[in-house]
C-alpha positions in Angstrom: 19.1 -21.1 12.8 18.1 -18.0 10.9 15.2 -15.7 11.2 13.0 -14.4 8.4 10.4 -11.6 8.6 7.2 -12.6 6.9 4.2 -10.6 5.8 0.8 -12.2 5.0 -0.7 -9.1 3.3 0.4 -5.7 2.2 -1.4 -4.0 5.1 -0.3 -6.4 7.8 2.7 -6.1 10.0 5.7 -8.5 9.7 6.2 -11.6 11.8 9.3 -13.5 12.7 9.8 -17.1 11.8 12.9 -19.3 12.0 14.4 -21.6 9.4 17.4 -23.9 9.1 20.2 -23.3 6.6 19.3 -26.2 4.4 15.9 -24.7 3.6 17.5 -22.0 1.3 15.0 -19.3 2.0 15.4 -16.0 0.1 13.8 -12.6 0.2 10.5 -12.6 -1.8 10.0 -16.3 -1.4 6.5 -17.5 -0.6 6.6 -19.8 2.4 4.1 -22.0 4.4 3.9 -21.4 8.1 1.6 -22.4 11.0 0.3 -19.4 13.0 -1.9 -19.3 16.1 -4.9 -18.8 13.7 -4.0 -21.6 11.3 -1.9 -22.4 8.2 -0.8 -19.4 6.2 1.3 -18.5 3.1 3.4 -15.4 3.5 6.1 -13.6 1.7 9.7 -13.2 3.1 10.4 -9.5 3.2 13.6 -9.6 5.2 16.2 -12.0 6.6 17.8 -10.8 9.8 21.6 -10.6 10.0 23.5 -12.1 12.9 23.8 -8.7 14.4 20.1 -8.1 14.1 19.3 -11.4 15.7 21.6 -10.6 18.7 19.8 -7.3 19.1 16.4 -9.0 18.8 17.2 -11.3 21.8 16.6 -8.3 24.0 13.1 -7.7 22.6 11.7 -11.3 22.5 12.4 -14.9 23.2 13.9 -16.3 20.0 13.4 -19.9 21.3 9.6 -19.4 21.0 9.7 -18.3 17.3 7.8 -20.8 15.1 9.6 -22.4 12.2 8.9 -22.0 8.5 7.4 -25.4 7.4 8.5 -25.2 3.7 8.8 -23.0 0.7 5.4 -22.8 -1.0 4.9 -25.1 -4.1 3.1 -24.3 -7.3 0.1 -26.4 -5.9 0.1 -24.3 -2.7 0.0 -21.1 -4.6 -2.8 -22.3 -6.9 -5.0 -22.9 -3.8 -4.9 -19.2 -3.0 -7.9 -17.1 -4.2 -7.5 -15.1 -7.4 -7.6 -11.3 -7.3 -11.1 -11.4 -8.9 -12.4 -13.4 -5.9 -10.8 -10.9 -3.5 -12.4 -8.0 -5.3 -15.8 -9.5 -5.2 -15.5 -10.2 -1.5 -14.4 -6.6 -0.8 -17.3 -5.2 -2.9 -19.9 -7.3 -1.0 -18.4 -6.3 2.3 -18.7 -2.6 1.4 -22.3 -3.1 0.4 -23.1 -4.6 3.8 -21.2 -1.9 5.5 -23.3 0.7 3.8 -26.5 -1.2 4.7 -25.6 -0.7 8.4 -24.4 2.8 7.8 -21.0 2.2 9.4 -18.3 4.8 9.2 -15.6 2.5 7.9 -13.3 2.4 4.8 -12.3 -1.0 3.7 -9.0 -1.2 1.9 -8.0 -4.8 1.7 -9.0 -8.5 2.2 -7.0 -11.6 3.1 -8.0 -15.2 2.7 -6.2 -17.7 4.9 -4.3 -20.5 3.2 -6.4 -23.2 5.0 -9.6 -21.5 3.8 -11.0 -21.2 7.3 -11.2 -17.4 7.6 -11.3 -14.1 5.8 -9.8 -10.9 7.2 -11.0 -7.5 6.0 -8.8 -4.5 6.7 -10.4 -1.1 7.4 -9.8 2.4 8.5 -12.1 4.3 10.8 -12.0 7.3 13.2 -12.3 5.7 16.6 -14.0 2.5 17.5 -16.9 1.0 15.4 -19.6 -1.4 16.5 -19.4 -3.9 13.6 -21.0 -6.9 15.3 -24.0 -7.1 13.0 -21.7 -6.6 10.0 -19.6 -9.6 11.1 -22.7 -11.8 11.5 -24.0 -11.1 8.0 -20.5 -11.6 6.4 -20.2 -14.9 8.3 -23.6 -16.1 7.0 -22.7 -15.1 3.4 -19.2 -16.5 3.2 -19.6 -19.5 5.6 -16.2 -18.8 7.2 -14.7 -17.1 10.2 -14.7 -13.4 9.6 -12.1 -11.1 11.2 -12.1 -7.3 10.8 -8.7 -5.7 11.4 -8.5 -1.9 11.9 -5.4 -0.3 10.6 -4.0 3.2 10.6 -4.3 5.8 8.0 -0.6 5.5 7.3 -1.1 1.9 6.3 -3.4 3.0 3.5 -0.6 5.0 2.0 1.6 2.0 2.4 -0.8 -0.1 0.4 -1.7 2.3 -2.4 1.7 3.7 -2.9 2.7 7.2 -4.2 5.7 9.6 -4.2 6.8 11.8 -1.4 8.0 15.5 -1.4 11.5 14.2 -2.2 10.3 12.7 -5.5 11.0 9.2 -4.4 8.7 6.3 -3.7 7.0 6.5 -0.3 9.3 4.9 2.4 6.4 3.0 3.8 5.8 1.4 0.4 9.4 0.6 -0.1 12.0 -0.3 2.5 10.1 0.4 5.8 8.7 -2.8 7.3 7.3 -1.3 10.5 5.9 2.2 10.9 7.3 3.8 14.0 5.6 6.6 16.0 6.4 10.1 14.6 5.9 12.9 17.1 5.7 16.7 16.9 8.7 16.8 19.2 10.8 15.3 16.4 9.9 18.2 14.1 10.6 20.7 16.9 14.1 19.4 17.7 14.9 19.2 14.0 13.8 22.8 13.8 11.3 22.3 10.9 8.0 22.6 12.8 7.8 26.3 11.7 7.6 25.3 8.0 3.9 24.3 8.4 2.2 21.0 8.7 1.8 20.6 4.9 5.5 20.6 4.3 6.4 18.1 7.0 3.4 15.8 6.4 3.1 12.9 4.0 0.3 12.1 1.7 -1.4 10.2 4.5 -1.7 13.5 6.4 0.5 12.4 9.2 4.1 13.6 10.0 6.6 12.1 7.5 8.3 8.9 8.5 11.7 10.3 7.5 11.6 12.6 10.5 12.7 9.6 12.5 15.8 8.9 10.4 18.0 11.6 11.8 16.3 12.0 15.2 19.1 10.3 17.1 21.8 12.5 15.5 19.8 15.7 16.3 19.4 14.6 19.9 23.2 14.0 20.2 24.0 17.4 18.7 21.4 19.2 20.8 23.0 17.9 23.9 26.3 19.7 23.0 24.5 23.1 23.0 24.2 25.2 26.2 20.6 25.5 27.3 18.3 28.3 26.3 18.2 31.3 28.7 21.6 30.7 30.2 23.9 33.8 30.6 27.2 33.7 28.8 30.3 35.9 28.3 31.5 36.2 24.7 34.7 38.2 24.1 34.1 40.2 27.2 30.5 40.9 26.4 27.7 39.5 28.5 24.5 38.2 27.0 21.9 35.4 27.1 21.3 32.5 24.7 18.0 33.0 22.9 18.3 30.5 20.0 19.8 27.3 18.8 21.1 26.1 15.4 21.7 22.4 16.0 23.3 21.3 12.7 25.5 24.4 12.6 26.4 23.9 16.3 25.9 27.6 16.9 23.7 29.7 19.2 22.0 33.1 19.0 23.2 35.4 21.8 21.4 38.6 22.8 23.9 40.9 24.3 23.2 43.2 27.2 22.7 46.9 26.6 25.5 49.1 27.8 25.1 52.0 30.2 24.0 54.3 27.4 21.2 51.9 26.5 22.9 50.9 23.3 23.5 47.4 22.1 21.1 44.5 22.8 21.9 43.0 19.4 21.3 39.3 18.7 24.4 37.7 17.2 25.0 34.1 16.0 28.0 32.5 17.7 29.8 29.5 16.3 30.6 27.3 19.3 33.4 25.5 17.5 35.3 28.7 17.0 34.9 29.7 20.6 36.0 26.4 22.2 39.1 26.7 24.3 
């Protein structure tokens, strides 16, 4: 048994489905699956390796993963709504939203393969009471309506752009799931002082790439003596007042002598002072 990660829309998360070797599933294939909400067609965005499957066993019960029913046929794909139909649905939804004066920004729409429901994706600050909106959309489309709130980072993932590095946004390219990025990551990587604009993406949130080297920084930081500890360097006493994690060095402020002289701050390479 193999496991494929499938995405039903560009703004949705990925879901795990199993398949047998004889199905010959490949990345970017459109496949038919049965979800808790009904029949769906999704795109294979990743096929887990044996190592990833073993690691996944710790997070969820693989035996409960639903199977891929088949690779989508031409007839299956022809049943899906065209982009023009999606655009019209989104325009109507926005008009109704404006009618009820709701603070929401709609960015995508998804029609289920079985035609039973329509899901609209939106961004909003906080919770929104959209019950009346759902009622009117249900009357108009004659189907089950779902409104799915997504984060502001998901909008950047959908629209796409280029980051400070000049490359395509990670969320638009290789990232399948957006992990939490915290200010503590910027602090331990010693880039928080650069200002929020330089360490934030086009979405206005901290850049996803801060997570890439976090583990390495944490491991290196553990090798440094704590701030404020008193040390003796070449017979001179001082206190550690700064860290340089990647360089594996520390700033030491030396004590003043009896004449009141000294007190300089000197960067000390820990590798050179190891016994």
